[in-house]
PDBQT receptor file of N, H, CA, C and O in Angstrom, charges set to zero:
ATOM      1  N   MET A   1       1.003  -1.266   0.069  1.00  0.00    +0.000 N 
ATOM      2  CA  MET A   1       0.382   0.238   0.106  1.00  0.00    +0.000 C 
ATOM      3  C   MET A   1       0.731   1.349  -0.115  1.00  0.00    +0.000 C 
ATOM      4  O   MET A   1       1.492   1.598   0.821  1.00  0.00    +0.000 OA
ATOM      5  N   ASN A   2       0.678   2.283  -0.801  1.00  0.00    +0.000 N 
ATOM      6  H   ASN A   2       0.060   2.080  -1.561  1.00  0.00    +0.000 HD
ATOM      7  CA  ASN A   2       0.864   3.472  -0.630  1.00  0.00    +0.000 C 
ATOM      8  C   ASN A   2       1.108   3.830   0.560  1.00  0.00    +0.000 C 
ATOM      9  O   ASN A   2       0.276   3.438   1.378  1.00  0.00    +0.000 OA
ATOM     10  N   GLN A   3       2.166   4.588   1.050  1.00  0.00    +0.000 N 
ATOM     11  H   GLN A   3       2.842   4.906   0.385  1.00  0.00    +0.000 HD
ATOM     12  CA  GLN A   3       2.014   5.340   2.261  1.00  0.00    +0.000 C 
ATOM     13  C   GLN A   3       1.734   7.067   1.808  1.00  0.00    +0.000 C 
ATOM     14  O   GLN A   3       2.122   7.714   0.836  1.00  0.00    +0.000 OA
ATOM     15  N   PHE A   4       1.015   7.379   2.814  1.00  0.00    +0.000 N 
ATOM     16  H   PHE A   4       0.700   6.853   3.605  1.00  0.00    +0.000 HD
ATOM     17  CA  PHE A   4      -0.004   9.138   2.898  1.00  0.00    +0.000 C 
ATOM     18  C   PHE A   4       1.332   9.948   3.366  1.00  0.00    +0.000 C 
ATOM     19  O   PHE A   4       1.935   9.991   4.438  1.00  0.00    +0.000 OA
ATOM     20  N   ASP A   5       1.536  10.576   2.093  1.00  0.00    +0.000 N 
ATOM     21  H   ASP A   5       1.046  10.542   1.221  1.00  0.00    +0.000 HD
ATOM     22  CA  ASP A   5       2.633  11.689   2.820  1.00  0.00    +0.000 C 
ATOM     23  C   ASP A   5       1.706  13.069   3.232  1.00  0.00    +0.000 C 
ATOM     24  O   ASP A   5       0.768  13.278   2.463  1.00  0.00    +0.000 OA
ATOM     25  N   LEU A   6       1.804  13.636   3.900  1.00  0.00    +0.000 N 
ATOM     26  H   LEU A   6       2.566  13.466   4.525  1.00  0.00    +0.000 HD
ATOM     27  CA  LEU A   6       0.858  14.477   4.612  1.00  0.00    +0.000 C 
ATOM     28  C   LEU A   6       1.947  16.068   4.068  1.00  0.00    +0.000 C 
ATOM     29  O   LEU A   6       1.429  17.155   3.814  1.00  0.00    +0.000 OA
ATOM     30  N   ALA A   7       2.783  15.918   4.032  1.00  0.00    +0.000 N 
ATOM     31  H   ALA A   7       3.204  15.035   4.238  1.00  0.00    +0.000 HD
ATOM     32  CA  ALA A   7       3.933  17.251   3.738  1.00  0.00    +0.000 C 
ATOM     33  C   ALA A   7       3.634  17.299   2.588  1.00  0.00    +0.000 C 
ATOM     34  O   ALA A   7       3.750  18.478   2.254  1.00  0.00    +0.000 OA
ATOM     35  N   GLU A   8       3.087  16.300   1.191  1.00  0.00    +0.000 N 
ATOM     36  H   GLU A   8       2.992  15.342   1.463  1.00  0.00    +0.000 HD
ATOM     37  CA  GLU A   8       3.275  16.421  -0.104  1.00  0.00    +0.000 C 
ATOM     38  C   GLU A   8       1.726  16.649  -0.420  1.00  0.00    +0.000 C 
ATOM     39  O   GLU A   8       1.424  16.895  -1.588  1.00  0.00    +0.000 OA
ATOM     40  N   PHE A   9       0.779  16.586   0.501  1.00  0.00    +0.000 N 
ATOM     41  H   PHE A   9       1.024  16.386   1.450  1.00  0.00    +0.000 HD
ATOM     42  CA  PHE A   9      -0.508  16.846   0.795  1.00  0.00    +0.000 C 
ATOM     43  C   PHE A   9      -0.768  18.695   1.164  1.00  0.00    +0.000 C 
ATOM     44  O   PHE A   9      -1.491  19.494   0.570  1.00  0.00    +0.000 OA
ATOM     45  N   GLU A  10      -0.062  18.858   2.094  1.00  0.00    +0.000 N 
ATOM     46  H   GLU A  10       0.525  18.208   2.576  1.00  0.00    +0.000 HD
ATOM     47  CA  GLU A  10       0.025  20.333   2.323  1.00  0.00    +0.000 C 
ATOM     48  C   GLU A  10       0.409  21.449   1.251  1.00  0.00    +0.000 C 
ATOM     49  O   GLU A  10      -0.173  22.479   0.910  1.00  0.00    +0.000 OA
ATOM     50  N   ALA A  11       1.728  20.800   0.805  1.00  0.00    +0.000 N 
ATOM     51  H   ALA A  11       2.200  19.963   1.082  1.00  0.00    +0.000 HD
ATOM     52  CA  ALA A  11       2.116  21.527  -0.529  1.00  0.00    +0.000 C 
ATOM     53  C   ALA A  11       0.872  21.606  -1.435  1.00  0.00    +0.000 C 
ATOM     54  O   ALA A  11       0.151  22.580  -1.646  1.00  0.00    +0.000 OA
ATOM     55  N   GLN A  12       0.784  20.257  -1.957  1.00  0.00    +0.000 N 
ATOM     56  H   GLN A  12       1.371  19.465  -1.785  1.00  0.00    +0.000 HD
ATOM     57  CA  GLN A  12      -0.224  20.355  -3.215  1.00  0.00    +0.000 C 
ATOM     58  C   GLN A  12      -1.629  21.332  -2.809  1.00  0.00    +0.000 C 
ATOM     59  O   GLN A  12      -2.353  21.795  -3.690  1.00  0.00    +0.000 OA
ATOM     60  N   ILE A  13      -1.820  21.503  -1.666  1.00  0.00    +0.000 N 
ATOM     61  H   ILE A  13      -1.232  21.126  -0.950  1.00  0.00    +0.000 HD
ATOM     62  CA  ILE A  13      -2.769  22.199  -0.879  1.00  0.00    +0.000 C 
ATOM     63  C   ILE A  13      -2.744  23.669  -1.241  1.00  0.00    +0.000 C 
ATOM     64  O   ILE A  13      -3.481  24.348  -1.956  1.00  0.00    +0.000 OA
ATOM     65  N   HIS A  14      -1.652  23.951  -0.517  1.00  0.00    +0.000 N 
ATOM     66  H   HIS A  14      -1.053  23.399   0.064  1.00  0.00    +0.000 HD
ATOM     67  CA  HIS A  14      -0.870  25.291  -0.698  1.00  0.00    +0.000 C 
ATOM     68  C   HIS A  14      -0.645  26.152  -2.120  1.00  0.00    +0.000 C 
ATOM     69  O   HIS A  14      -0.625  27.320  -2.506  1.00  0.00    +0.000 OA
ATOM     70  N   GLU A  15      -0.503  24.909  -2.593  1.00  0.00    +0.000 N 
ATOM     71  H   GLU A  15      -0.519  23.959  -2.279  1.00  0.00    +0.000 HD
ATOM     72  CA  GLU A  15      -0.228  25.218  -4.629  1.00  0.00    +0.000 C 
ATOM     73  C   GLU A  15      -1.879  25.290  -5.250  1.00  0.00    +0.000 C 
ATOM     74  O   GLU A  15      -2.252  26.068  -6.128  1.00  0.00    +0.000 OA
ATOM     75  N   LEU A  16      -2.487  24.564  -4.750  1.00  0.00    +0.000 N 
ATOM     76  H   LEU A  16      -2.184  23.932  -4.037  1.00  0.00    +0.000 HD
ATOM     77  CA  LEU A  16      -4.094  25.216  -4.940  1.00  0.00    +0.000 C 
ATOM     78  C   LEU A  16      -4.359  26.172  -4.653  1.00  0.00    +0.000 C 
ATOM     79  O   LEU A  16      -4.940  26.896  -5.462  1.00  0.00    +0.000 OA
ATOM     80  N   LEU A  17      -4.072  26.594  -3.437  1.00  0.00    +0.000 N 
ATOM     81  H   LEU A  17      -3.599  26.006  -2.780  1.00  0.00    +0.000 HD
ATOM     82  CA  LEU A  17      -5.213  27.884  -2.743  1.00  0.00    +0.000 C 
ATOM     83  C   LEU A  17      -4.011  29.197  -3.208  1.00  0.00    +0.000 C 
ATOM     84  O   LEU A  17      -4.423  30.354  -3.290  1.00  0.00    +0.000 OA
ATOM     85  N   THR A  18      -3.120  29.001  -3.378  1.00  0.00    +0.000 N 
ATOM     86  H   THR A  18      -2.784  28.061  -3.311  1.00  0.00    +0.000 HD
ATOM     87  CA  THR A  18      -1.968  30.237  -4.276  1.00  0.00    +0.000 C 
ATOM     88  C   THR A  18      -2.912  30.293  -5.649  1.00  0.00    +0.000 C 
ATOM     89  O   THR A  18      -3.321  31.429  -5.889  1.00  0.00    +0.000 OA
ATOM     90  N   ALA A  19      -3.210  29.555  -6.324  1.00  0.00    +0.000 N 
ATOM     91  H   ALA A  19      -2.878  28.632  -6.129  1.00  0.00    +0.000 HD
ATOM     92  CA  ALA A  19      -3.547  29.319  -7.786  1.00  0.00    +0.000 C 
ATOM     93  C   ALA A  19      -5.158  29.977  -7.635  1.00  0.00    +0.000 C 
ATOM     94  O   ALA A  19      -5.668  30.716  -8.477  1.00  0.00    +0.000 OA
ATOM     95  N   TYR A  20      -5.622  29.656  -6.736  1.00  0.00    +0.000 N 
ATOM     96  H   TYR A  20      -5.208  29.056  -6.052  1.00  0.00    +0.000 HD
ATOM     97  CA  TYR A  20      -7.113  30.217  -6.718  1.00  0.00    +0.000 C 
ATOM     98  C   TYR A  20      -6.846  31.822  -6.123  1.00  0.00    +0.000 C 
ATOM     99  O   TYR A  20      -7.653  32.715  -6.381  1.00  0.00    +0.000 OA
ATOM    100  N   GLN A  21      -6.227  31.945  -5.708  1.00  0.00    +0.000 N 
ATOM    101  H   GLN A  21      -5.572  31.219  -5.499  1.00  0.00    +0.000 HD
ATOM    102  CA  GLN A  21      -6.439  33.376  -5.291  1.00  0.00    +0.000 C 
ATOM    103  C   GLN A  21      -5.682  34.081  -6.290  1.00  0.00    +0.000 C 
ATOM    104  O   GLN A  21      -5.903  35.290  -6.369  1.00  0.00    +0.000 OA
ATOM    105  N   ARG A  22      -4.644  33.463  -7.244  1.00  0.00    +0.000 N 
ATOM    106  H   ARG A  22      -4.465  32.481  -7.180  1.00  0.00    +0.000 HD
ATOM    107  CA  ARG A  22      -4.124  34.315  -8.264  1.00  0.00    +0.000 C 
ATOM    108  C   ARG A  22      -5.233  34.369  -9.206  1.00  0.00    +0.000 C 
ATOM    109  O   ARG A  22      -5.265  35.482  -9.730  1.00  0.00    +0.000 OA
ATOM    110  N   LEU A  23      -6.522  33.290  -9.791  1.00  0.00    +0.000 N 
ATOM    111  H   LEU A  23      -6.496  32.386  -9.366  1.00  0.00    +0.000 HD
ATOM    112  CA  LEU A  23      -7.338  33.408 -10.611  1.00  0.00    +0.000 C 
ATOM    113  C   LEU A  23      -8.395  34.184 -10.292  1.00  0.00    +0.000 C 
ATOM    114  O   LEU A  23      -9.237  34.452 -11.150  1.00  0.00    +0.000 OA
ATOM    115  N   GLN A  24      -8.493  34.665  -8.968  1.00  0.00    +0.000 N 
ATOM    116  H   GLN A  24      -7.809  34.448  -8.272  1.00  0.00    +0.000 HD
ATOM    117  CA  GLN A  24      -9.726  35.478  -8.374  1.00  0.00    +0.000 C 
ATOM    118  C   GLN A  24      -9.110  36.782  -8.076  1.00  0.00    +0.000 C 
ATOM    119  O   GLN A  24      -9.826  37.741  -7.789  1.00  0.00    +0.000 OA
ATOM    120  N   SER A  25      -7.867  36.874  -8.124  1.00  0.00    +0.000 N 
ATOM    121  H   SER A  25      -7.286  36.095  -8.357  1.00  0.00    +0.000 HD
ATOM    122  CA  SER A  25      -7.815  38.263  -8.556  1.00  0.00    +0.000 C 
ATOM    123  C   SER A  25      -7.299  39.298  -9.824  1.00  0.00    +0.000 C 
ATOM    124  O   SER A  25      -7.172  40.500 -10.055  1.00  0.00    +0.000 OA
ATOM    125  N   ASP A  26      -7.090  37.950 -10.488  1.00  0.00    +0.000 N 
ATOM    126  H   ASP A  26      -7.194  36.973 -10.301  1.00  0.00    +0.000 HD
ATOM    127  CA  ASP A  26      -7.465  37.990 -12.292  1.00  0.00    +0.000 C 
ATOM    128  C   ASP A  26      -8.884  38.554 -12.693  1.00  0.00    +0.000 C 
ATOM    129  O   ASP A  26      -9.228  39.444 -13.472  1.00  0.00    +0.000 OA
ATOM    130  N   TYR A  27      -9.632  37.627 -11.797  1.00  0.00    +0.000 N 
ATOM    131  H   TYR A  27      -9.353  36.904 -11.164  1.00  0.00    +0.000 HD
ATOM    132  CA  TYR A  27     -11.078  37.782 -12.310  1.00  0.00    +0.000 C 
ATOM    133  C   TYR A  27     -11.644  38.758 -11.975  1.00  0.00    +0.000 C 
ATOM    134  O   TYR A  27     -12.654  39.125 -12.575  1.00  0.00    +0.000 OA
ATOM    135  N   ASP A  28     -11.037  39.567 -10.718  1.00  0.00    +0.000 N 
ATOM    136  H   ASP A  28     -10.216  39.268 -10.231  1.00  0.00    +0.000 HD
ATOM    137  CA  ASP A  28     -11.604  40.982 -10.431  1.00  0.00    +0.000 C 
ATOM    138  C   ASP A  28     -10.828  41.756 -11.135  1.00  0.00    +0.000 C 
ATOM    139  O   ASP A  28     -11.278  42.759 -11.690  1.00  0.00    +0.000 OA
ATOM    140  N   THR A  29      -9.864  41.486 -11.194  1.00  0.00    +0.000 N 
ATOM    141  H   THR A  29      -9.498  40.671 -10.744  1.00  0.00    +0.000 HD
ATOM    142  CA  THR A  29      -9.214  43.069 -12.808  1.00  0.00    +0.000 C 
ATOM    143  C   THR A  29      -9.987  42.742 -13.423  1.00  0.00    +0.000 C 
ATOM    144  O   THR A  29     -10.912  43.554 -13.398  1.00  0.00    +0.000 OA
ATOM    145  N   LEU A  30     -10.311  41.313 -14.496  1.00  0.00    +0.000 N 
ATOM    146  H   LEU A  30      -9.560  40.653 -14.517  1.00  0.00    +0.000 HD
ATOM    147  CA  LEU A  30     -10.706  41.590 -15.706  1.00  0.00    +0.000 C 
ATOM    148  C   LEU A  30     -12.317  42.400 -15.136  1.00  0.00    +0.000 C 
ATOM    149  O   LEU A  30     -12.656  43.476 -15.629  1.00  0.00    +0.000 OA
ATOM    150  N   LYS A  31     -13.259  41.627 -13.957  1.00  0.00    +0.000 N 
ATOM    151  H   LYS A  31     -12.984  40.753 -13.556  1.00  0.00    +0.000 HD
ATOM    152  CA  LYS A  31     -14.625  42.201 -14.361  1.00  0.00    +0.000 C 
ATOM    153  C   LYS A  31     -14.779  43.589 -13.748  1.00  0.00    +0.000 C 
ATOM    154  O   LYS A  31     -15.913  44.067 -13.716  1.00  0.00    +0.000 OA
ATOM    155  N   ALA A  32     -13.649  44.355 -13.209  1.00  0.00    +0.000 N 
ATOM    156  H   ALA A  32     -12.728  43.967 -13.235  1.00  0.00    +0.000 HD
ATOM    157  CA  ALA A  32     -13.388  45.800 -13.027  1.00  0.00    +0.000 C 
ATOM    158  C   ALA A  32     -13.341  46.244 -14.576  1.00  0.00    +0.000 C 
ATOM    159  O   ALA A  32     -14.176  46.994 -15.083  1.00  0.00    +0.000 OA
ATOM    160  N   ALA A  33     -12.539  45.828 -15.073  1.00  0.00    +0.000 N 
ATOM    161  H   ALA A  33     -11.861  45.219 -14.661  1.00  0.00    +0.000 HD
ATOM    162  CA  ALA A  33     -12.135  46.234 -16.791  1.00  0.00    +0.000 C 
ATOM    163  C   ALA A  33     -13.113  46.236 -17.948  1.00  0.00    +0.000 C 
ATOM    164  O   ALA A  33     -13.063  46.879 -18.997  1.00  0.00    +0.000 OA
ATOM    165  N   HIS A  34     -13.986  45.393 -17.526  1.00  0.00    +0.000 N 
ATOM    166  H   HIS A  34     -14.026  44.871 -16.674  1.00  0.00    +0.000 HD
ATOM    167  CA  HIS A  34     -15.276  44.886 -18.222  1.00  0.00    +0.000 C 
ATOM    168  C   HIS A  34     -16.325  46.036 -17.658  1.00  0.00    +0.000 C 
ATOM    169  O   HIS A  34     -16.591  46.990 -18.390  1.00  0.00    +0.000 OA
ATOM    170  N   GLU A  35     -16.778  45.952 -16.644  1.00  0.00    +0.000 N 
ATOM    171  H   GLU A  35     -16.562  45.177 -16.050  1.00  0.00    +0.000 HD
ATOM    172  CA  GLU A  35     -17.300  47.131 -16.007  1.00  0.00    +0.000 C 
ATOM    173  C   GLU A  35     -16.787  48.237 -16.288  1.00  0.00    +0.000 C 
ATOM    174  O   GLU A  35     -17.740  49.005 -16.156  1.00  0.00    +0.000 OA
ATOM    175  N   ALA A  36     -15.440  49.166 -16.754  1.00  0.00    +0.000 N 
ATOM    176  H   ALA A  36     -14.666  48.542 -16.862  1.00  0.00    +0.000 HD
ATOM    177  CA  ALA A  36     -15.347  50.071 -17.310  1.00  0.00    +0.000 C 
ATOM    178  C   ALA A  36     -15.603  50.514 -18.602  1.00  0.00    +0.000 C 
ATOM    179  O   ALA A  36     -16.173  51.522 -19.021  1.00  0.00    +0.000 OA
ATOM    180  N   GLU A  37     -14.978  49.396 -19.256  1.00  0.00    +0.000 N 
ATOM    181  H   GLU A  37     -14.516  48.577 -18.916  1.00  0.00    +0.000 HD
ATOM    182  CA  GLU A  37     -15.755  49.124 -20.558  1.00  0.00    +0.000 C 
ATOM    183  C   GLU A  37     -16.998  49.727 -21.033  1.00  0.00    +0.000 C 
ATOM    184  O   GLU A  37     -17.253  50.752 -21.665  1.00  0.00    +0.000 OA
ATOM    185  N   ALA A  38     -17.634  48.864 -20.579  1.00  0.00    +0.000 N 
ATOM    186  H   ALA A  38     -17.427  48.031 -20.065  1.00  0.00    +0.000 HD
ATOM    187  CA  ALA A  38     -19.292  48.778 -20.694  1.00  0.00    +0.000 C 
ATOM    188  C   ALA A  38     -20.021  50.314 -20.200  1.00  0.00    +0.000 C 
ATOM    189  O   ALA A  38     -21.003  50.855 -20.708  1.00  0.00    +0.000 OA
ATOM    190  N   GLN A  39     -19.429  50.652 -19.385  1.00  0.00    +0.000 N 
ATOM    191  H   GLN A  39     -18.631  50.212 -18.973  1.00  0.00    +0.000 HD
ATOM    192  CA  GLN A  39     -19.975  52.138 -19.054  1.00  0.00    +0.000 C 
ATOM    193  C   GLN A  39     -19.188  53.185 -19.729  1.00  0.00    +0.000 C 
ATOM    194  O   GLN A  39     -19.671  54.272 -19.409  1.00  0.00    +0.000 OA
ATOM    195  N   ARG A  40     -18.101  53.343 -20.590  1.00  0.00    +0.000 N 
ATOM    196  H   ARG A  40     -17.708  52.460 -20.849  1.00  0.00    +0.000 HD
ATOM    197  CA  ARG A  40     -17.279  53.746 -21.976  1.00  0.00    +0.000 C 
ATOM    198  C   ARG A  40     -18.766  53.534 -23.265  1.00  0.00    +0.000 C 
ATOM    199  O   ARG A  40     -19.461  54.385 -23.819  1.00  0.00    +0.000 OA
ATOM    200  N   ASN A  41     -18.767  52.165 -23.337  1.00  0.00    +0.000 N 
ATOM    201  H   ASN A  41     -18.202  51.473 -22.887  1.00  0.00    +0.000 HD
ATOM    202  CA  ASN A  41     -19.367  52.456 -24.565  1.00  0.00    +0.000 C 
ATOM    203  C   ASN A  41     -20.979  53.046 -24.419  1.00  0.00    +0.000 C 
ATOM    204  O   ASN A  41     -21.639  53.395 -25.398  1.00  0.00    +0.000 OA
ATOM    205  N   ARG A  42     -21.499  53.090 -22.946  1.00  0.00    +0.000 N 
ATOM    206  H   ARG A  42     -20.963  52.807 -22.151  1.00  0.00    +0.000 HD
ATOM    207  CA  ARG A  42     -22.801  53.631 -22.920  1.00  0.00    +0.000 C 
ATOM    208  C   ARG A  42     -22.705  55.137 -23.204  1.00  0.00    +0.000 C 
ATOM    209  O   ARG A  42     -23.577  55.817 -23.745  1.00  0.00    +0.000 OA
ATOM    210  N   GLU A  43     -21.402  55.591 -22.714  1.00  0.00    +0.000 N 
ATOM    211  H   GLU A  43     -20.694  55.039 -22.275  1.00  0.00    +0.000 HD
ATOM    212  CA  GLU A  43     -21.564  57.174 -22.771  1.00  0.00    +0.000 C 
ATOM    213  C   GLU A  43     -21.083  57.655 -24.221  1.00  0.00    +0.000 C 
ATOM    214  O   GLU A  43     -21.227  58.852 -24.467  1.00  0.00    +0.000 OA
ATOM    215  N   ILE A  44     -20.368  56.597 -25.478  1.00  0.00    +0.000 N 
ATOM    216  H   ILE A  44     -20.251  55.624 -25.278  1.00  0.00    +0.000 HD
ATOM    217  CA  ILE A  44     -20.192  57.024 -26.072  1.00  0.00    +0.000 C 
ATOM    218  C   ILE A  44     -21.789  56.947 -27.275  1.00  0.00    +0.000 C 
ATOM    219  O   ILE A  44     -21.968  57.751 -28.189  1.00  0.00    +0.000 OA
ATOM    220  N   ARG A  45     -22.840  55.669 -26.888  1.00  0.00    +0.000 N 
ATOM    221  H   ARG A  45     -22.695  55.016 -26.145  1.00  0.00    +0.000 HD
ATOM    222  CA  ARG A  45     -24.169  55.112 -27.868  1.00  0.00    +0.000 C 
ATOM    223  C   ARG A  45     -24.730  57.065 -27.194  1.00  0.00    +0.000 C 
ATOM    224  O   ARG A  45     -24.690  57.889 -28.107  1.00  0.00    +0.000 OA
ATOM    225  N   GLU A  46     -24.984  57.395 -26.396  1.00  0.00    +0.000 N 
ATOM    226  H   GLU A  46     -25.016  56.725 -25.654  1.00  0.00    +0.000 HD
ATOM    227  CA  GLU A  46     -25.460  58.573 -25.705  1.00  0.00    +0.000 C 
ATOM    228  C   GLU A  46     -25.027  59.675 -26.518  1.00  0.00    +0.000 C 
ATOM    229  O   GLU A  46     -25.849  60.453 -27.001  1.00  0.00    +0.000 OA
ATOM    230  N   ARG A  47     -23.385  59.833 -26.761  1.00  0.00    +0.000 N 
ATOM    231  H   ARG A  47     -22.716  59.200 -26.369  1.00  0.00    +0.000 HD
ATOM    232  CA  ARG A  47     -22.730  60.903 -27.550  1.00  0.00    +0.000 C 
ATOM    233  C   ARG A  47     -23.552  60.874 -28.912  1.00  0.00    +0.000 C 
ATOM    234  O   ARG A  47     -24.189  61.841 -29.332  1.00  0.00    +0.000 OA
ATOM    235  N   LEU A  48     -23.465  59.751 -29.488  1.00  0.00    +0.000 N 
ATOM    236  H   LEU A  48     -22.949  58.966 -29.147  1.00  0.00    +0.000 HD
ATOM    237  CA  LEU A  48     -23.530  59.170 -30.610  1.00  0.00    +0.000 C 
ATOM    238  C   LEU A  48     -24.699  59.179 -30.907  1.00  0.00    +0.000 C 
ATOM    239  O   LEU A  48     -24.896  59.279 -32.118  1.00  0.00    +0.000 OA
ATOM    240  N   SER A  49     -26.157  59.071 -29.863  1.00  0.00    +0.000 N 
ATOM    241  H   SER A  49     -25.997  58.990 -28.879  1.00  0.00    +0.000 HD
ATOM    242  CA  SER A  49     -27.751  59.700 -30.255  1.00  0.00    +0.000 C 
ATOM    243  C   SER A  49     -27.467  61.360 -29.998  1.00  0.00    +0.000 C 
ATOM    244  O   SER A  49     -28.562  61.916 -29.910  1.00  0.00    +0.000 OA
ATOM    245  N   GLY A  50     -26.879  61.869 -29.921  1.00  0.00    +0.000 N 
ATOM    246  H   GLY A  50     -25.989  61.418 -29.993  1.00  0.00    +0.000 HD
ATOM    247  CA  GLY A  50     -27.156  63.114 -29.514  1.00  0.00    +0.000 C 
ATOM    248  C   GLY A  50     -26.854  63.832 -30.922  1.00  0.00    +0.000 C 
ATOM    249  O   GLY A  50     -27.711  64.529 -31.465  1.00  0.00    +0.000 OA
ATOM    250  N   VAL A  51     -25.229  63.560 -31.630  1.00  0.00    +0.000 N 
ATOM    251  H   VAL A  51     -24.533  62.995 -31.189  1.00  0.00    +0.000 HD
ATOM    252  CA  VAL A  51     -25.136  63.710 -32.845  1.00  0.00    +0.000 C 
ATOM    253  C   VAL A  51     -25.867  63.155 -33.554  1.00  0.00    +0.000 C 
ATOM    254  O   VAL A  51     -26.452  64.151 -33.980  1.00  0.00    +0.000 OA
ATOM    255  N   ILE A  52     -26.341  62.321 -34.062  1.00  0.00    +0.000 N 
ATOM    256  H   ILE A  52     -25.865  61.512 -33.716  1.00  0.00    +0.000 HD
ATOM    257  CA  ILE A  52     -27.558  61.861 -34.780  1.00  0.00    +0.000 C 
ATOM    258  C   ILE A  52     -28.785  62.834 -34.682  1.00  0.00    +0.000 C 
ATOM    259  O   ILE A  52     -28.885  63.565 -35.666  1.00  0.00    +0.000 OA
ATOM    260  N   GLU A  53     -29.523  62.966 -33.935  1.00  0.00    +0.000 N 
ATOM    261  H   GLU A  53     -29.441  62.372 -33.135  1.00  0.00    +0.000 HD
ATOM    262  CA  GLU A  53     -30.462  63.957 -33.322  1.00  0.00    +0.000 C 
ATOM    263  C   GLU A  53     -30.065  65.582 -33.919  1.00  0.00    +0.000 C 
ATOM    264  O   GLU A  53     -30.904  66.278 -34.488  1.00  0.00    +0.000 OA
ATOM    265  N   ARG A  54     -29.148  65.864 -33.758  1.00  0.00    +0.000 N 
ATOM    266  H   ARG A  54     -28.466  65.298 -33.295  1.00  0.00    +0.000 HD
ATOM    267  CA  ARG A  54     -28.936  67.160 -34.393  1.00  0.00    +0.000 C 
ATOM    268  C   ARG A  54     -28.963  67.120 -36.099  1.00  0.00    +0.000 C 
ATOM    269  O   ARG A  54     -29.619  67.793 -36.894  1.00  0.00    +0.000 OA
ATOM    270  N   ILE A  55     -27.949  66.018 -36.315  1.00  0.00    +0.000 N 
ATOM    271  H   ILE A  55     -27.417  65.471 -35.669  1.00  0.00    +0.000 HD
ATOM    272  CA  ILE A  55     -28.007  65.540 -37.973  1.00  0.00    +0.000 C 
ATOM    273  C   ILE A  55     -29.446  65.497 -37.974  1.00  0.00    +0.000 C 
ATOM    274  O   ILE A  55     -29.732  66.679 -38.163  1.00  0.00    +0.000 OA
ATOM    275  N   ARG A  56     -30.274  65.009 -37.900  1.00  0.00    +0.000 N 
ATOM    276  H   ARG A  56     -30.041  64.048 -37.746  1.00  0.00    +0.000 HD
ATOM    277  CA  ARG A  56     -31.635  64.676 -37.775  1.00  0.00    +0.000 C 
ATOM    278  C   ARG A  56     -32.210  65.958 -38.531  1.00  0.00    +0.000 C 
ATOM    279  O   ARG A  56     -32.517  66.099 -39.714  1.00  0.00    +0.000 OA
ATOM    280  N   ALA A  57     -32.263  67.082 -37.170  1.00  0.00    +0.000 N 
ATOM    281  H   ALA A  57     -32.013  66.967 -36.208  1.00  0.00    +0.000 HD
ATOM    282  CA  ALA A  57     -32.720  68.263 -37.066  1.00  0.00    +0.000 C 
ATOM    283  C   ALA A  57     -32.499  69.451 -37.948  1.00  0.00    +0.000 C 
ATOM    284  O   ALA A  57     -33.210  70.416 -38.227  1.00  0.00    +0.000 OA
ATOM    285  N   LEU A  58     -30.970  68.984 -38.397  1.00  0.00    +0.000 N 
ATOM    286  H   LEU A  58     -30.393  68.199 -38.170  1.00  0.00    +0.000 HD
ATOM    287  CA  LEU A  58     -30.116  69.898 -39.704  1.00  0.00    +0.000 C 
ATOM    288  C   LEU A  58     -30.993  69.660 -40.915  1.00  0.00    +0.000 C 
ATOM    289  O   LEU A  58     -31.581  70.402 -41.701  1.00  0.00    +0.000 OA
ATOM    290  N   GLU A  59     -30.845  68.161 -40.754  1.00  0.00    +0.000 N 
ATOM    291  H   GLU A  59     -30.367  67.558 -40.115  1.00  0.00    +0.000 HD
ATOM    292  CA  GLU A  59     -31.452  67.446 -42.373  1.00  0.00    +0.000 C 
ATOM    293  C   GLU A  59     -33.145  68.203 -42.486  1.00  0.00    +0.000 C 
ATOM    294  O   GLU A  59     -33.551  68.526 -43.602  1.00  0.00    +0.000 OA
ATOM    295  N   ALA A  60     -34.070  68.438 -41.183  1.00  0.00    +0.000 N 
ATOM    296  H   ALA A  60     -33.740  68.175 -40.277  1.00  0.00    +0.000 HD
ATOM    297  CA  ALA A  60     -35.107  68.543 -41.253  1.00  0.00    +0.000 C 
ATOM    298  C   ALA A  60     -35.363  70.254 -41.886  1.00  0.00    +0.000 C 
ATOM    299  O   ALA A  60     -35.993  70.738 -42.826  1.00  0.00    +0.000 OA
ATOM    300  N   GLU A  61     -34.464  70.809 -40.747  1.00  0.00    +0.000 N 
ATOM    301  H   GLU A  61     -33.952  70.416 -39.983  1.00  0.00    +0.000 HD
ATOM    302  CA  GLU A  61     -34.394  72.140 -40.467  1.00  0.00    +0.000 C 
ATOM    303  C   GLU A  61     -33.721  72.731 -42.314  1.00  0.00    +0.000 C 
ATOM    304  O   GLU A  61     -33.866  73.896 -42.683  1.00  0.00    +0.000 OA
ATOM    305  N   ALA A  62     -33.148  71.830 -43.053  1.00  0.00    +0.000 N 
ATOM    306  H   ALA A  62     -33.031  70.883 -42.754  1.00  0.00    +0.000 HD
ATOM    307  CA  ALA A  62     -32.679  72.355 -44.366  1.00  0.00    +0.000 C 
ATOM    308  C   ALA A  62     -33.970  71.505 -45.390  1.00  0.00    +0.000 C 
ATOM    309  O   ALA A  62     -34.134  71.906 -46.543  1.00  0.00    +0.000 OA
ATOM    310  N   GLY A  63     -34.682  70.531 -44.938  1.00  0.00    +0.000 N 
ATOM    311  H   GLY A  63     -34.549  70.206 -44.002  1.00  0.00    +0.000 HD
ATOM    312  CA  GLY A  63     -35.671  70.488 -46.064  1.00  0.00    +0.000 C 
ATOM    313  C   GLY A  63     -36.631  71.516 -45.662  1.00  0.00    +0.000 C 
ATOM    314  O   GLY A  63     -37.431  71.538 -46.598  1.00  0.00    +0.000 OA
ATOM    315  N   LYS A  64     -36.901  72.147 -45.028  1.00  0.00    +0.000 N 
ATOM    316  H   LYS A  64     -36.252  72.129 -44.268  1.00  0.00    +0.000 HD
ATOM    317  CA  LYS A  64     -38.071  73.237 -44.648  1.00  0.00    +0.000 C 
ATOM    318  C   LYS A  64     -37.325  74.701 -45.626  1.00  0.00    +0.000 C 
ATOM    319  O   LYS A  64     -38.155  75.416 -46.187  1.00  0.00    +0.000 OA
ATOM    320  N   VAL A  65     -36.095  75.011 -45.759  1.00  0.00    +0.000 N 
ATOM    321  H   VAL A  65     -35.421  74.430 -45.303  1.00  0.00    +0.000 HD
ATOM    322  CA  VAL A  65     -35.713  76.045 -46.608  1.00  0.00    +0.000 C 
ATOM    323  C   VAL A  65     -35.822  75.700 -48.243  1.00  0.00    +0.000 C 
ATOM    324  O   VAL A  65     -35.507  76.549 -49.076  1.00  0.00    +0.000 OA
TER     325      VAL A  65
């Protein structure tokens, strides 16, 4: 039968916890970047919508003349 090596098991657990913490940190960083990008996209859409409305108003005004 194989002998259970407690020190090796503890080392593996430590490695897994370290990897988990690194992945959690990476996830949090990516999530924050995604949220910032989504906010930026919303702002750009709003600005673009305003530009389109101004163009339509100018077109309507030009059509009246």
